[in-house]
N, C-alpha and C positions, 0 to 999 in steps of 0.2 A: 573427577576425571576417570573415565573407564580405561583400564589398561589395554593396550593393543597387543594381540598375540604376535610373536615373532615367528621366524622361519622354523626354528627348532620345535616350538610348540605345535605348529601346524603339521610338521612331519610326524610327531608323536601321535596326534589325533588321527592322521591318515593311517599310520601303521596299526593303531588300535582298532580302527574301523575295519581294516582288511582282516585282522585276526578274529575279531568278534563276529562280523557279518559274513565274511568270506568274499573272495574276489568275484564269485558268480553273482551274488545278490547286491553287490556294492553299487552298480549303476542304477538299479531300481531304488535303492535307499537314497542315493544322491538326487535322483529325479523327484522323489516324494519330498525330500527336504527342501529342494528348490521351489516346488509348488507351495509348500507350507509358508516359506518366507515370502513368496509372491502374494499369497493371500493376506499375510500380515501387513505387507507394504500397501496393498490395496485398501485394507481396512483403515490404516493410518491416514492414507490420502483422503478417504471418505470422511473421516472425522475432521480432518483439517478443512476440507471443503465445507462441511456443515457448519463449523465454527466461523469460518470466513463469511458465509452467507448470513448467519445470525448477526455477526458484527455489522455487515453492510445494511441489513434490515434495521438494526438498532440505530445506526448513523442516519439513515434516511428518515426514520421516525423522529429523531431528534431535530433534524433540519426542518422537517415539516412543522414541528411544534414551534421552532424559532420563527419561521416565516409567519405562522398564524399569530404568534405573539406580536410580531412587528406590524402585521396588518391591523390587529386590534388597537395598537398604539397609534395608528394612522400614519406611520412613516412610509409605508409602501402603497397606500391608497392613491396618492397623487403622482406616482412614478409612471412616466410615459416616455416614449421615444423622443417626442418633441421637447419635453422639459429637460431630458438628459442631454439632448443635442444643444439646447440653448445654454445649459450650464457649462458644457464643454467649450462652446464658443466664447463664453464670458471668461472662462479660465484661460483660454488661449490668448485672448485679448489682453488680459492682465499680465500674463507672462511676457508677451511681446512688448508691452509698454514698460514693464519693469526692467527688461534687458535691452532696451533700445540705447545703443551707444552713441547715436547721433544726437540724441536729445536727453542727456542725463538729468535726473531730478536731484535736487539738493534737499537738505532738511527743512529749509525755509519755504519750499514749494516752488521756487523759481529755477530757471535754467541757468547754468554757469556760463 
């Protein structure tokens, strides 16, 4: 963990800056220090963006490879909207029949 400077430490740094640089050149120094930190922050953001883009590109390549593998196995070749809709209707029908309280099923297959 990085130690956080307190108020007294900051006051000492300010006093040293006034003594070493002088009150006349202190605003110029502070401006250049601010610009330096802004450049560092921009570079950090640029690196972060580049790594995020590389990660997204890698994920997309991995997903494309998985899709191609599934297509080669034949699992996605017969996937269509009609087949999916029919499967969903069949699943809905099974759920409705299984949860019908007016006509409960028993283990022997008959109604009670």
